[in-house]
Structures are given as structure tokens and as C-alpha cells.
C-alpha positions as CSV (number, residue, x, y, z in Angstrom):
1,X,-18.6,31.5,72.7
2,X,-16.4,28.2,72.3
3,X,-19.6,26.6,71.9
4,X,-20.9,28.8,69.1
5,X,-17.7,28.7,67.4
6,X,-17.4,24.9,67.1
7,X,-21.2,24.7,66.0
8,X,-20.7,26.6,63.0
9,X,-17.8,24.6,62.3
10,X,-19.6,21.7,62.5
11,X,-22.2,23.2,60.3
12,X,-20.0,23.8,57.5
13,X,-18.3,20.8,57.5
14,X,-21.5,19.1,57.0
15,X,-22.5,21.1,54.6
16,X,-19.5,20.7,52.6
17,X,-19.9,17.1,52.6
18,X,-23.4,17.3,50.9
19,X,-22.1,19.0,48.0
20,X,-21.3,16.9,44.9
21,X,-17.7,16.4,43.8
22,X,-17.8,18.8,40.6
23,X,-14.0,18.5,40.1
24,X,-14.4,16.0,37.0
25,X,-16.6,18.7,35.3
26,X,-14.5,21.8,35.6
27,X,-13.1,21.6,32.5
28,X,-16.7,21.2,30.7
29,X,-18.9,24.0,29.5
30,X,-22.2,25.0,31.3
31,X,-23.9,23.8,28.5
32,X,-22.4,20.2,28.5
33,X,-23.5,19.8,32.3
34,X,-26.8,21.4,31.5
35,X,-27.3,18.8,28.4
36,X,-26.3,16.0,30.7
37,X,-28.7,16.3,33.5
38,X,-31.6,14.6,34.3
39,X,-35.1,15.8,35.8
40,X,-34.0,14.9,39.4
41,X,-30.9,17.1,39.1
42,X,-28.5,14.1,38.7
43,X,-25.6,14.3,36.7
44,X,-25.6,11.7,34.0
45,X,-21.3,11.2,33.7
46,X,-21.7,8.6,31.3
47,X,-23.2,11.0,28.8
48,X,-20.7,13.9,29.5
49,X,-17.8,11.1,28.6
50,X,-19.4,9.8,25.4
51,X,-19.6,13.7,24.2
52,X,-16.4,14.5,25.0
53,X,-15.1,11.1,23.2
54,X,-17.3,12.4,20.0
55,X,-15.2,15.6,20.3
56,X,-11.9,14.1,20.3
57,X,-12.1,11.9,17.6
58,X,-13.8,14.5,15.4
59,X,-10.6,16.7,16.1
60,X,-8.6,13.3,15.0
61,X,-10.6,13.3,12.1
62,X,-12.4,9.9,12.8
63,X,-15.7,9.8,12.3
64,X,-18.3,7.5,14.7
65,X,-17.7,4.4,12.2
66,X,-14.0,4.7,12.7
67,X,-13.3,6.0,9.7
68,X,-10.5,8.2,8.7
69,X,-12.4,11.7,7.5
70,X,-9.2,13.8,7.0
71,X,-6.3,11.5,6.5
72,X,-2.4,12.6,6.5
73,X,-1.6,13.6,3.1
74,X,2.0,12.1,1.8
75,X,3.8,13.7,-0.6
76,X,7.2,13.3,-2.6
77,X,9.8,15.8,-2.9
78,X,9.2,16.5,-6.3
79,X,5.3,16.3,-6.3
80,X,4.9,13.0,-8.2
81,X,3.0,11.4,-5.5
82,X,0.4,12.9,-3.2
83,X,-1.8,10.8,-1.2
84,X,-2.7,9.3,2.0
85,X,-0.3,6.6,3.7
86,X,-0.4,3.3,2.3
87,X,-0.8,-0.1,4.2
88,X,0.4,-2.2,1.3
89,X,2.2,-1.9,-1.8
90,X,2.7,-4.0,-5.1
91,X,4.3,-6.9,-3.8
92,X,1.2,-7.7,-1.4
93,X,-1.3,-8.3,-4.5
94,X,1.9,-10.1,-6.7
95,X,2.1,-12.5,-3.3
96,X,-1.6,-13.6,-3.4
97,X,-1.4,-14.0,-7.2
98,X,1.7,-16.0,-7.1
99,X,0.0,-18.4,-4.4
100,X,-3.0,-18.6,-6.7
101,X,-0.7,-19.4,-9.4
102,X,0.8,-22.2,-7.3
103,X,-2.2,-23.6,-6.4
104,X,-3.3,-24.3,-9.9
105,X,-0.1,-25.1,-11.7
106,X,1.1,-28.1,-13.9
107,X,3.8,-29.5,-14.9
108,X,6.0,-27.1,-13.6
109,X,8.0,-28.1,-10.4
110,X,11.4,-27.4,-8.9
111,X,13.6,-28.9,-11.4
112,X,12.1,-26.7,-14.6
113,X,13.6,-23.8,-15.1
114,X,11.1,-20.4,-15.3
115,X,11.4,-17.0,-16.6
116,X,9.6,-14.0,-15.8
117,X,9.1,-10.9,-18.5
118,X,7.4,-7.6,-17.9
119,X,3.4,-7.1,-18.2
120,X,2.2,-5.7,-21.3
121,X,-0.8,-3.3,-21.7
122,X,-3.4,-5.3,-23.2
123,X,-5.0,-2.5,-25.5
124,X,-1.3,-1.9,-27.0
125,X,0.4,-4.2,-29.7
126,X,1.9,-5.9,-26.7
127,X,5.1,-4.8,-26.7
128,X,4.4,-1.9,-24.5
129,X,4.5,-1.7,-20.7
130,X,4.9,0.8,-18.1
131,X,6.6,1.2,-14.3
132,X,3.9,-1.1,-13.0
133,X,4.7,-3.9,-15.5
134,X,8.6,-3.8,-14.6
135,X,7.7,-3.9,-10.8
136,X,5.3,-6.7,-11.4
137,X,7.7,-8.8,-13.1
138,X,10.6,-8.0,-10.2
139,X,8.3,-9.2,-7.6
140,X,6.9,-12.1,-9.2
141,X,10.9,-13.0,-9.9
142,X,11.1,-12.5,-6.1
143,X,8.0,-14.5,-5.1
144,X,8.7,-17.7,-7.3
145,X,12.6,-17.9,-5.8
146,X,10.8,-18.2,-2.5
147,X,8.9,-21.3,-3.6
148,X,12.0,-23.0,-4.5
149,X,11.7,-22.4,-8.1
150,X,14.6,-21.9,-10.5
151,X,13.9,-18.6,-12.0
152,X,16.4,-17.9,-14.9
153,X,17.5,-14.0,-14.9
154,X,17.7,-13.9,-18.8
155,X,19.2,-10.3,-18.7
156,X,22.2,-11.1,-16.8
157,X,25.6,-10.7,-18.7
158,X,28.5,-12.9,-18.4
159,X,30.3,-9.8,-17.5
160,X,30.3,-6.8,-15.2
161,X,30.2,-3.2,-16.9
162,X,31.9,-0.6,-15.2
163,X,30.6,3.0,-15.5
164,X,30.6,6.2,-14.2
165,X,27.3,5.5,-13.3
166,X,27.7,2.4,-11.4
167,X,28.6,-1.2,-12.0
168,X,26.1,-3.3,-13.6
169,X,25.5,-7.2,-14.6
170,X,22.1,-6.7,-16.1
171,X,21.2,-5.4,-19.8
172,X,18.4,-4.3,-21.8
173,X,20.7,-4.7,-25.2
174,X,20.0,-8.0,-26.7
175,X,23.7,-8.1,-27.9
176,X,24.8,-8.4,-24.5
177,X,22.8,-11.3,-23.9
178,X,23.1,-15.2,-24.4
179,X,20.5,-17.2,-26.3
180,X,21.4,-20.3,-24.8
181,X,19.2,-19.8,-21.4
182,X,17.4,-23.1,-20.2
183,X,13.6,-21.5,-20.1
184,X,11.2,-24.1,-20.3
185,X,8.2,-21.8,-18.9
186,X,7.9,-18.2,-18.8
187,X,5.7,-16.3,-16.7
188,X,4.1,-13.3,-18.5
189,X,0.7,-11.3,-18.4
190,X,-1.0,-8.0,-19.5
191,X,-2.6,-5.4,-17.7
192,X,-5.9,-3.5,-18.1
193,X,-6.7,0.1,-17.0
194,X,-9.9,0.3,-14.9
195,X,-12.3,2.7,-12.8
196,X,-10.8,0.9,-9.7
197,X,-7.3,0.5,-10.9
198,X,-5.3,-2.4,-13.2
199,X,-6.7,-5.6,-13.7
200,X,-3.4,-8.0,-13.8
201,X,-3.6,-11.1,-15.8
202,X,-0.8,-13.4,-15.1
203,X,-0.4,-16.9,-17.0
204,X,2.6,-19.5,-17.1
205,X,3.3,-20.6,-20.7
206,X,5.4,-23.4,-21.8
207,X,8.1,-22.3,-24.5
208,X,7.8,-25.4,-26.8
209,X,4.0,-26.2,-26.5
210,X,2.7,-22.2,-26.1
211,X,0.2,-24.0,-23.2
212,X,-1.0,-22.3,-20.3
213,X,-0.2,-24.3,-17.2
214,X,-1.1,-21.8,-14.4
215,X,-3.0,-18.3,-14.6
216,X,-4.5,-15.8,-12.1
217,X,-6.3,-12.5,-12.3
218,X,-6.2,-9.5,-9.4
219,X,-7.2,-6.0,-9.5
220,X,-4.6,-3.7,-8.1
221,X,-6.3,-0.3,-6.8
222,X,-5.1,2.7,-8.4
223,X,-3.7,4.5,-5.4
224,X,-1.6,1.4,-5.1
225,X,-0.2,1.9,-8.2
226,X,-0.1,5.7,-8.1
227,X,2.3,5.4,-5.5
228,X,5.0,4.0,-7.7
229,X,7.3,7.0,-8.8
230,X,9.3,7.3,-12.2
231,X,12.9,8.0,-11.7
232,X,14.6,10.8,-13.2
233,X,16.3,9.1,-15.9
234,X,13.0,7.6,-17.0
235,X,11.6,11.0,-17.6
236,X,14.5,12.0,-19.7
237,X,13.9,9.5,-22.1
238,X,11.0,9.4,-24.7
239,X,10.1,7.2,-27.9
240,X,9.6,9.0,-31.1
241,X,8.6,7.1,-34.2
242,X,10.1,4.1,-32.4
243,X,13.3,5.4,-31.5
244,X,14.1,6.1,-27.8
245,X,15.4,9.1,-27.3
246,X,17.6,10.2,-24.5
247,X,18.4,13.8,-23.5
248,X,22.2,14.6,-23.2
249,X,24.2,16.4,-20.6
């Protein structure tokens, strides 16, 4: 009797050792396993792994080429901006333009004071700009300072204005500014609306000669431009018949 029990136990153990290990495929469906089997009845593990990887990437919104199918949407509180997360901003494009300007710049050295004005819309009377024109000028002033160029802030007053809204030293009122500024060259430019964004044309001009001593051009994509959100104070102002109207309290 003991011999019979021992024989049955050995047969059972030997049968279990012959069976394949199906634990890696317990979470797979029968259709996946059947599609991955070959004619010899051998399970194709590589085929199952590729199928699972494709399912995972599809759930994450990434196609087989690595492109984002359904990107995460970022939105501001007031709904002014709603788009995918950005890897670059205006400063990155201005940095490339500043390097291009410095590479082909003539007569401008680290001893020649320069100024940066706002970039105007090319199809206007060159006296109109927008939030993009404001930010481009600020970014250029930052990049030129990094090149050790003396940048003159001509909007700086000789006093600090203390108000309920804050303490300010910059002003856009020409009566607060001084005309004795040692500016030899000025960076200015134009912006052209394009189907893909804005074409920005930058040029360094001599104040006395009006000669262009450096130039640069670049297309800033529309989704980078749209990421700029106007402040609430700028929305409260409007220009009617050449007069800026400010909404009171």
C-alpha cells in the first residue's frame, strides 16, 4: 500500500513539472494568449509584451511614434489661457534672436549705451503694440544685460512714486522722464501676424545715423504667444478716439 501511494505521488509531481508556468499570463485574456501562440503550441512571450505595451501607451495618450495624442490641458482661473503645457516661453525665442543680433552686430561695443523700445505691429502706423511687444522688449533688455551691454532704462524717473497701489520708479508719462539720456543705439522692431504665430523683426539702429547695425528675424509660434495673459488692469483700459479711458471704481 505504501508503495502504491509513493508511486502516485511521484507521478503527480512529475506531471506538474511538465506543465508550463502560466503565472505571468494570469492577468491576460484568452484572446491575447491565443493570438500569441504559434503552430507548435508554444506561447510567444514577446508578442504578449508588445501587445501590453501598446495598450499601456494607448491609455496614456501616446501613439506608436511617441507623439502625445491627448495632452494635458492647462487653463487659467479666468479662462484666458487654455492649452497644453509649454516647454518654451517668449524668453527662449528672444534669447536666440539676441545671439543672432550680437553675431552680426557692428559698431556696438560694451561701452556704447543702448535702449530697447516696444515692438510695434507692422500693419499699423507703427505706434501700436500689444502684450507680446511689451514682453519682447523686456526680454531683450535682459539678454543684452547678460552680454554686458549698457542698457539704458529711459522709463526710469529720478524719484520713487509712493501710491496706494505700490511704490514705482518707472513711468510712461513723458513729463516724469528726463530727455538727457546717453543713448547711442536703440533696438526696435516690428511684429507680423502669421498663420503659425508672429514673425518678429528686430533691428539695432544708430540714433544719429539711423543706420541698421544689426538685425534678426524669427517666428514665434502662436501657442507660445497665446500663453501670455493680459492682466486685469490692462483689460479695464480702452482707447477711444486716441484717448485712453480708464474705468473708475
